[in-house]
N, C-alpha and C positions, 0 to 999 in steps of 0.2 A: 353656257357649256359647263358641265359638271367638273367641279374642282379636280377629281382624279384624272379626268382627261386633260385639263391643263398640265397637270403635272407630268403625264406621258409626254406631251408636247415638248415640255422643258427638258425632261431627261434625254428625249431623242435629239434635242437642238445642242444640248451640251455635249452629247456624244458626237455629234457630227463636227461640231468646233474642235474637240480635242482630237480627232482623227486628223485634222489639219495641221500638220508638222512645220508648214511653210510660214506660220505667223505665231507670235506669241499672244497668250489669251489671260487678260486680266480678269478680274471679278466683274468690273464694269463692261468689259467686253461681251461676256457671257450674259450679263443682264440685258445688254441691249440686243444680242443675237435672240434671247428668248422673247424679248417684247416684240420683236420684229416678226417672229414666227406666230405667236398668238394673235398678232394683228392680221396676218395673212389668213389664219383659220377662221378668226372670229369676226374680222373686220371693223374691230375697234380698239381703242388704246387699252393697254393693261399696265397699270402701275405695278411693277414688280420690284419688291425690296431686295435689298442686298441679303437680308436674313433669310429670304425665301431661297434664293440661289445657294446660300451656305448650306441650308437644310437639305436641298436637292443633291448636293454633292455628298454629304454625309450619308444621304439615303443610297445613292449610287454606289458608295463604297462600301455599305454595309451588305449584309446576307439576306436582309428582308424581302428584297425582290429578287434575289439570286443573282445580282449583278457582280458583286464583289470587285467593282471597278478599281483599277491600280491608279487613282488619281493623286497625283502629287503636286507639291507646290516648290517652285525653285525661284531662286533669287528674291524670295519672301514675297512675290506678288504675282508670279505667272502660274497657271495651271496646264497640265499635260498629264497624258497617260504614260506611266512608267514602261509599259509594254506599248510600243509604238504600233503594234498589229492589233491591240485590243479594240474591240467594239461591243457594246451591250447587245448588238444584234446577232453576234456570233458566239453567244454563250452556248456551251455543251449542254445538252439536256440531262437533267438529273434523272435518277431510275425512277422517281415518282412522276415526273413529267413524261417519260416513255411509257409508264404503265397506263397514265391517264389518256395519252394520245391513242395508244394501242386499243383500248376499249372504245374511245369515241370513234376511230375509224371503223372498227369492227361493227358498231352499231349503225353508223350511216350507211354501210355497205348493205345492211339488211333492206334498204329501200332502193336498190339499184334497178328495179323494174320501172320506177318512175323517171321519165325525162325531166322532171323537176330537178333531179340531182345530177343530170348530165353535166351541168356546168361546174359542178364541185368535183367531178371524177379525177380531172388532172390534179386538183389540190390533194384528194386522198392519195394518188399515186404518189405525189411528192412527199406527202407526210409518211407514208410507208417506207419510201426510200430513205428519208431522214431517220426514221426510226431503226431501220436496218443497220444503216452507217453507224449509229450511236451505239446499238446494242444488239447484236445478232441473236437469234434463237429465242427471241421474246415471244412467249405464247399468251394468248388472250386468258384472262381470267374470269371473263364474263361470257357465257354461252347463251345466245338467245335461240330458241326453238324455232325452225323454220323448215318446212318440207319443200325443198327444192324441186322434187319430182312432182308437186301438186299441179294438176291441170289448169288451165286459164289464167296462169300468172301473166302470160303474154298480152292479155287484154287489158291489164291495169293501166298502162299508160294512156291507151286510146279512151278508155272509161273516163280517166282523170281528166283528160282535155275536153272530152265532151261535157263533163260537169261544170268545169270552170267557164266554158264558152256557151253553155246553156244551148246544146244541140240535142235534137231529138234522135234516137236511135231505133234502128230496125234490126231486131235481135231474132236470131233463130237459137231456141232453147229446147233442150231434151232433158226433162226431170227424171227422177229415178222411177217414176210411176208410169211414164209415157214410154209407148213402143216407138213413136216417130217424133221428130223435132217440130216444135210449133214456132210460127213466125209472128211477131207483133211488134208494134211501136211501143218505145218505152221513154219516159222522161226521167233521166237519172238525177238524184238528189245529192247522194253520198256514196262513198265506199267504206264498208266496215268490215273490220277484221275481228273474228271471234274464234277462239280454240284453234288457232293456226289455219283458218279457212277464211277466204275473202268473199264478201257478198257485195252486190250491187243493190242499193235501195232506191226505189223510185215509184212512179206509177205507169201502169200500162194504159194502152189506148191513145186515141187522139181527140177525145172530147173532154173539155176542161170539167173535172168534177164527176167524171164517170167511173172512176176506179179508186180503190182503196191503195194505200201504200203496200208495195210488195217488195220482197227481197229476192234476189237471183244469186244463187251459188255460182261464182266464176267457173268452177270446174264442170258445170252443166251447159255453159253456153257453147253453141256450135260456131257462131259467126256473128259478127256485129257490122252495121253499116251505118254511116252518117246519113241523116235525111234533112237536108237544109231547106227543104220545101215547106215543112211544117212548123207551126209556132211552137215553141217551148213553154210548156205550163209552169211558169214560176210560182210556187206556193210558199215560199220562204220557210221550207221545211226545217224545224228545229229538232235535231237529233237528240239532244239532251233531254228535252220534253218528252219526245217520242218514246225514248227507251227507258226511260226513268223508272218505270214500274215491271221491267222484265229482266231476267237473266238470259243473255244470248241476243239472237236476232229475230226470234218469231214473236211479233205481237198479234196475238189473236183478236182480230176485230170484233168489237161489241161486247167483250168480257170486260168486266171491272176488277181492280186488284182485290184480293182475297187476303184476310189474316190467316196465316199458316202457322200452326203450333207444331214443333218438333222436339223430340226428346233426343239428346246426344249423349252417348255413354262417356265415362271418364277418360278412356283412351283416346277419344276423338274430340272431346271439348276444347283441349288447347289449341287444336288447329282451326276448329271452327271460330273460336273466340278471336284469334290472332288474324286469321283470314276469312273475314265474314262472306256469307254466301252472297250478300247484297247489302247495300247502304242502308236499307230499312231494317236490318237485323238488330233485334235487342233480346238481351238476356233477361228473362223474367223470373228465374228460379235457378238457384244454385243448391245442389244437393250435397249432402255430407261425404258422400262417395266420390265427389268430383265430377259427376254428371251434371247436365244443365238441360234446362228447357228454354228454348229460343222462339220467337216469332219473326216471321218475315210478313211483309205487305207486298204482295205481287200478283200479277198476271200469271196464272199458271200456265206453263207451256212445255214443249217437248224437251228443251235444254235443261230446264228446272229439274224435270223427272231424271233425266240422265245424271245429272248433278248429285241428286239425292241417292240413287241406286249406286253410284260410284262408291258411297260409303258403306255398302253392304249393311251388316247387322250392327253397324255403329251408330245408326240413327233410326228412328221411329217416328213416322207420321202421326200425330195425334189428332189433328183437325186441319182441314174439313175432311168430312166422312168420304166424299167421293175420291179425294186424291189418295187417302189411306187405303181405300178399297183397290183402287187402281195399282197402286205400288204393290199391294199384297199379292193380286192377281199375277203381276208380271213376275214376282219372286216365286210363286207357286208354279208357274208355267215353266220358269227356268229349272226349278228343282226336279219337275216331271221330265224335262228333257234330259237331265242328267241321269236320272234313275233309269230312263229307257235306254239311254247311251251305255251305262254300266252293264246292263243285261245283255246288249249286243256284244259287249267286249268280252263278257264271260262266256257267252255261247260260242264266240268265234275261236276263243282259247282251247275249247274242248276238242 
């Protein structure tokens, strides 16, 4: 058992002893009580020195742990709490404690859609009550982006249970490109969140090895059902390995990572340097005006294109040529759309 855990056991034991006002506690009594407590937890003898308990008492009296315990000595040998109602378990929360607990509760509540967190929901409620009792009107200072109106979130827990229990799913799914929903068997591997949207990653079909890894957007799932009659295809899917060369969730099968060279202007360079597009990002040139040239080593996909387009004229694709041409065509088509829209607006105003 770690030494800091032993110390906590001793602190709580001393606290329990000193709350008992029906007997007197010498240093030897406290040593014996702590030794018994450690034996109960560890199952072996612990030789606790007098110096150790003296240091424990000093620590409990100090502000280091936030206890500030009013431990006094009377008749030159007996220890007690000067305030008979005191206990280290009833210490008021500090403002820092309240802030930390508030943010912790806020972050944990982001996962309320998983039954995994049902067991702690009552704990979170008690924490919120404690925080409110200590300091009302405390507002979170950390705000996590989450779209409560996103479709498909009610499937999260069922999908989570299917993954951990290795159950084949029968899924009805309607993609944005389909007019009707399609039904198929699906072997779920992981749940993945990207850009505030959830995806189910796994393989379609019921023949082992007959399908590539696929991701399904939860907001496009119409219905799911468990199929216990089919064998689950356990492929030991490694998400870190699978997604290491992409931004987002789309891994275009059969494509190899490419080296991508990008110019970033001076206004955007600090943002791109401090928050890289991907872990493969390298700065290969720093220009006098503050602009930089970076390289990425990635499989090019839809999410990467959207990320690059989001920087507008702040970035320029240098290589590869086909990605440069694709981004340029998108920009030209967008510009043309705005030009035609401007003409319509002007004509309507006449």
